[in-house]
N, C-alpha and C positions, 0 to 999 in steps of 0.2 A: 503493500500498500503503499501511494508516494506521501512522505511526512508531511511535507508544506503544505499541499493540497487539501490533506487530512487535517492539519490545524487551522486552517483558515476558511475551509469551507463545511468543515463537519457538521455545522446547523444549516444549511443550505441545501444540502445532497440529500437524495435518497438513492437506494441499489435495488434495481428490477430484479426480476426472479432467473435473470439471464448474466447477471454481473456487471451492467453497463450500470456505472454513474449518473443520476438523472440531475441538472441542473436545467433553474429558469434561465433564459435566452439571454435576460441581461447581465448574467455575471459567466458566461461561456466565454468571453473575450478572457475575461481577466482571468479565470480559472487556468482556461492554456498557456495564460503566460506564465502563471505560478509552477504550471508543468512543466513548461520549456525552460523557465531560467533558476526555477529553484532546485527542482525533482529532475530536471537532465531527460526531460521527454523530449528529444531532441526531431524525432522523426515520425512527421505525419503519416500513417502506412496511408489512409484514405481516407474519404471525407462522404456520405452519401446522406440521402433524404428515403425516407418512408412514409408511403399512402396508407391509414390505418383506417380505410374508409370503409373495409368490408371487416374490420376487427372489432370487437367489442372489448371496455375498459382501459380505455385512452383515453385522457383529457381532452387533446385536442386529435384533430384528424391527421395533423402533418406533424413529423420530428424529424431532428438532423442529427445521423450518429456518425461521430469522429473516431478515427482511430489512431491510436499512437505508441510508438516501442520508446524505451529511453535508450541512453546513450551507448550502452554495450548490446542494443537489440533484443534482448532479452527477457523482458517484461514488456505486454502489452496490456495497454487501459482502454476501456470504451468510455466514452461519455456521450450521452443522448438528451439531446433539450426540446422541449415540444414547439410548435408553433404555432402561434393562436391565428387568429383570424386576418390580421394584416399581412400574414403572410410574409413577416421580415424578419430579419435579425443582423445583427453585425457581422460584419465580415472579418476574416481573421486572417486578411493579405498581408498584413504591417507583421505579422509573427512570422507564416510561413508563405514562401512563395511559392510551393507546390497547390498552396488553396486557390490561387488564382484559376486557373483551368478547372478544379474539381469544383468551384461555388460557380462556375458557369453554366458546367455541366446540370448540377441541381438547378439553376433558374431554367435553364432551356427544359430539362425534361419534368418540371416540378411545377415551376411557377413561384419558387420561393426567393425574394429578394433579399440581399446583402448589402447593407447599407457601407457604403464607403468604398467600395470594390471600386479600384479603378477602370475597369471597362468591362459592367456585366453585359454580357449581349451574349447572344446564342452561338453555341459553338460545333455540337455537332446534326445540326436542324439548321433547313435555309433559314435566311433572314425575313422569307416572308410568309415562310411558316406562322400557322394559328392553333394554340391551345399546346399545351406536355402534353406528350405522349404517354409517360410512363404514370400519370395520375389513374388510378383504378378505373374511374367514367369517362376517358378518353375514346372515343369509338375507333377502332382500331381498323375498319376498313377505310377511313377516309381517305383519299389520297390527295397530297399538295404538291402541285408543282410550284418548282420555282421560275420565274420569267427573266429575272435580272442581277447578274451578277453583281457581288460587294466590290466595291473596290477599294476595302480595308482603310481607305483615307483617316475614318475615324480612329485608329488603333495607331496610324503613320503619323499623324500631324501630331498630340502629345508626345508619343516619342521623341520624336525631331525637335521638339521644344524643348525638352530637359538635355538635349546634346548641345542647345543654345543657338540651332537655326532659328529664324525668323524669316527665312526667305528659303522658298521651294524651289526658285529659278537656278537655282547654282547645283543642283542634282538633279543625276535620272533614276528614274523609277523602272523598276523590272518585277516580273513574275520569272518565277523558278520552279517550273510545275502549274499546275498538275500534269503539263504533258511531257515536261524533262523526262528521261528513261530511268536518271535518277533520282526521280521521286516516285516512282514506284504508280504515276499515275492517277495517287489520289492527296497529295501532299501539294500545297501551294505555300510559298514563300514569297514575300512582298516585299522587295527591299530597296532602300534607297540607296544612289551608290555615289561616290566622287570618286571620279575616276573608275579604276575597278576593284575601288575598296569599299565594302557595304559598310555604311553606316548609322543605319536602321535597318532593323528587318522584323515583320511580324509574319505567323503562322497562320493558314488557316486549313482545319481537317474538315472530316463529315462527307466527302464523297461518297464514298461505298455504300453508307445507310445499313448496315447490318441488322440490327433490331433484335438482338441476342437477348438482351434481360427482359424485353418485353415477351417473347417468346417461349422464355421461360417458363411466365406464369399461368400458360396452357398446355402445356406438355409435363408427362410426368419425369420423375429423376432421370431413370434409365434413357427415356425418349431427349433429355437432353444431350446428353452426351455427344452425339451426331454433332450439335452446334458448336461444342468446344471445340472439334475437329479445325473450324473454321476460323479460330480467333488468332492462335500463332499458327501459321500452318506450315511453317519450316520445321516445326514440331510438334506437330497435332497430336502425340502419344502424351507428351507432357499435360497437355490442357486436359485430356481424360483423365491422367492423375491429377491433378490438382483438384478438377471437381468431384471425383469420386472421394478422392482423400475428406473434400471437406462433409460431405455426406454422411460419410463412416464417420466421423467425428460426432456429429447430432447421434447418431444410432449408437453410438459407444461398441462397435466392434473392432473387433483383434482380427486383422487378416488371417490364415495360415501364412506361415513361415513360406513356404514355397510361394505363394502369391507375393509376396512383398518381395522377394528376391529377383521373382520377374518385373516387379516394375521398376526395381532398381537399374536391372541388364537393359531394359528398354527406353527406358527414361537418359540412363544417359547416353546410351546413344541417339536419341532423340536431340540431345544437347549437345552429341558432335555434329550432328548434321546442320542444325541450326547454324555452329559457329562456322562449320564450313561453309555454306550460304554466305555467309556475313565476311567474309573475308574474302574468298572469291570474287564477288560482289564491286570491293569495295579496290580489290587491286586492278579488278577489269578499269572501276571507275577513272583511275588515275595510267591507266592504258598499259599495264603487266598483264597481259592477254595469257602467256605462258602457264603464270601462276594460276590462273583462273582455270585452266585443264588440270591442272595437278592436284588441286582441291576439291573442282567440282566432280570428276569422275569417279573418285570411290563414293563419293554421296550419293552417285546412281545405282554403285554397287550395293549400298545400304537398303535404298529404296526397292530391291531385288527381293534384299530379304524380308522385308517387310510386307513387301507384299505375298510372298509366301505363306507370312507370319498371319496375315490380317485379313487378306482378301482386298487389299486394297494398298495403292502406292502412296497417295499425298494424306491424307483424311482419313485414317487409321479405323478409328473408334474401338477401339480393341479391349478398353477398359471397362468394366460393369459396378455398380454398387457393389461392393462386398466381394470383389475378385476381379476376372475378369473371361472373355466370351470364351475361350477355350485356352489348351495348354503348348506349351511350343512343340513345334513338329518335328520328329526324327531327323536329326540331320543338322539340327538348329546349331550345334555348338561348332563344326565345322565352320560351317557357310557363316557365322559369327567371327571366329578368327581369322578366315580369309578377308573379310571386310575389316576389321581392324588391321591386320598386314598392310591390306591397301591404302590405308587411311594414314598411317606412320609412314611410311614410303611419300605416300605423296605431302604430308605436312613436311618432311625431312627436304624434300627436293624444294619446294616453295622455298623456305624458310634459307636455303643454299644462295637460291637467288637476291633474297631482299636484306638478310641480317645487314651484310655488310655495305649494300650497294647506298652511293651516295645520294641519289635523286630520290629513293624509296626514304630518306632519313630525314630531306629536307622537304618531301613535301607531308611529314607525317608530324616529325618533333615540333613541340610546343608550337602549334595546329589548334585550336579549339578545345584551349586550357580551360578545365571547370577543376576549383578546389574543392579540397574536401569537407570542408564546412559548407559552402555554396552546394555542392552537390548532396549533403544531408539535406539541408534546407529545402532544395528543389524535388526531393522526393525518389532521384535516382538511385537505382538499385542494380544487385547484380555484376558482371564484368564491369558495367559503366561507372558503377560508384567503386568496387576494389580498383578500376583502374586509376583512381584517385588517391589508394590509399589505405581505405576504409575497411576492413577485414570483416563485413555483415555477408555470412552463406547461411541460411538455414537450415543447411544441411551439417552445421555447428554449432550456429547458437541456439537452432529449437529441432535438434534431430531429429527424424525418423524412420522407419524403416530400416533400423540397423546403424546408418551411416555413421554415427559413432564410435562403431567397431570396424570400421573401413581405411583403410591408413592412405589418405591422401596430403595435397596440399592445397593451401587455399591460395592462389595466383594475384601476388600484387604489385600493382604500379607507383608509381612516386610523385609523376608530375600531372596526371589524368589530362593528358591530350590524347591525338589519334593514335598515335605512334605505342602509348598505353595500353589504350581500347582493346587493338589489334591484337599486341603481345600477350595480355591477359586470356584472349581467347585462345589463340597458338596455344597457351600454356595447358588450359582447363581442360582442350582436346585430349593432351598426355595424362591429366591426372581421371579424366573422366575413361579413358581405358585403362588405366591403372585401375581402377573402380570396377569394370566389368569385369577382369580378370579374376579379382578377387572375387566377387559374388558366383561368378561360374564355378569356382571351384569350392566354393560353400554353398552352393545352389542345392537344396533339400528336398527328395520325392514328396509327395501326398496332393493334398487337396490345393486346389487353387481358387476355390472360394470357399465365403464360411458356410458353415450348413446349418443352416435356417432358412426354412422352407417360405420365411414371411421375405427375406429377403433377395435369395437369389434362386432361381429356375430349376427346377427339379431335373433330373437325367432324363435324358428322353424315354428310357425303355420305361419307367414311369410313367410318363406320358401317354405313351401307346398303348400300356400296359396294364393301369388300373383309374376306377374315376375319380379317386384322391389327387394321383398326380395331374392329372386331364384339368380338374377345377383349379389345382393349385397354379397351373400356368396360366391359367385363364384370367383369373383374379391380379396375378402379379401385371400379365399385359395389360390387361385390360385396364386397373386402377390404378396400377403404381405402387413402388415400396414405399409403405406408411413411415412418414419419419415423424416422429413426435415432436410439439410445438415448441420451437426453439429460435432466438435470435442468435446466430455464430456465425465467427469469422474463422477460417483457418488457412493456411497457404503454405505453399512450397517452394524451394530455389527453383524456376523454371531459368529457361535457358538466358532470358534478359534479364532476367530479378525475380523478386519478389510475386511469386501470381498466387493471388489467393483468391477466395471466392466467400462474400459478408452472404449468409443465405438466412430466410425470415422462412419457418416454418409451420404452416398452420393445424399439422398432424392427418395432413391428407397425402394422394400420393404425389399431389402437384405443389411446387414451392409457392409461399405467397411473394415471395420477391428473392432475385439474386441480382446480385454486386457483385462483376469482378473486376478486381484490383491489377489495373493491368500494368507491366510494369514501362510499355512502350510509351502507354499517356505522358505520364512524366516526366519520360525523357526528350519529346516531342516538346514539350512546353516547355523545356528550357534549352533546347535549340536555338530559338531566335538570338539569343542573349550571346551564345557561344560564338557565334559567325559574324556578330558586330566588330568591326575592326579589322577584319580577314577579307581576304580576296575572293573574289567567285569562285573561283576553281576547289578553292582552301571550301568555303559553303558542303558542296560534294563530298567530299571526302568526311567532313564531318559529320554529317547525315548520315553517310555509311559507317562512319565509327561507332553511333550511337544503336545502329540495326532496328531502324523502326519498322513494324509489322502492322500493316493498313487493319486488318483485319481484328487488331486491339484497337487501334484507334476509336474504329468507328464500329462499334457495339452495337 
């Protein structure tokens, strides 16, 4: 329990049945400031809103939830404040820079206003959009077209004034994306140029329109798993694992040992191919095409393995609540060893070409620097945070699936530039390979799903052989896994950082709310400030080094 927070607010807060501290909205900014400055809760994990329209026993319809970790990244605290009919509360952007886009998302999706926010505007939906789609009474079949693009000058002009520009005539304005190949076709960065130097930059997302969180509200928990594939589609199975891990936390189930080790093996393999995509893409962005093939070809071998294992190459949908769809196939270990061997060779060849290459060093070192303090305050995690020298890895700080028993090192940078972000990922490929080898040696036999007919589907012979098995399968498919009522957050170490799911269950087979904590969202929010003062070519490499995946941005 945070000492300063408890001392100063013990008369004002209450604790709900799920462990969240409930405070009046008038005190939330002060409470968060005490947690930040006195109790060292320096990392705002995420924030979201909840519409309790269809739930009883809540004093107001809307609430805002804040999730924070302390400076050691080991203790998590949840704060909640209810929002009255004014639908307004105080912005916390003065404390956490990461709150800027998080509050914009809440305003966009729920219509809650944040006083003193520097630029409260829509972020995922277009500017002509009417209504707030994550409200429970929003008509989801209503289509809304955008007829006019946003010039983004409402963001650019105040930013230019902070840099001392009273006139815009001396500057040139340019759009980097969404059509630019390096912007993935889904990201637009509007820049003000003085020559080839970027003076100011603002970014716009929302081009993909996934609707993931809204779709979760009318699908069962297992039906949601294929949707998680499309979040970070470069490491789809890792999203499966993160969502299933969160639901299993609510259920309080412990996976069989074999299932845990399989999740470690497949999860680390997914981390490797995600890093291979990131590194190959950034190298080809700087003109190193040979390196691209050294890294990309081994990834294709892994896709062949995943296709044999799951039946799909890119979006695999392999996990299930309580386990996975099926066991490893015969010959999996030999195929895995062949893949790892090719990965090691490809990484080795790529590094030979760049480790002592002056052009590579000039293009990556001291470019796109973010300090450790700023990286934490902006909500960066994963390789992007570790590149700034912060040893935050959920596999170590909050281990799961026996990660505390594996021998591996946390890869750390020191400068927080493009070079460090790349080299951290190269090293993490090596460390993930170490983990996979250890997991394969320790892989036990036994079940791959929990032996609980309320969670896992019965064997096919029971479905086809007796009425009990048939009805068991029917109810699980039709009604879904019944998850007890709870508000719960749980995360894993995804390929790009902390991948968490805040789930509200109402006791049925369908979640009342799902909020994903996407690592790319906060990295993208930091991007415009990283490229200010740099050249256009450096902006492309900086974006690549952050490894932005659009499926996570436009949930």
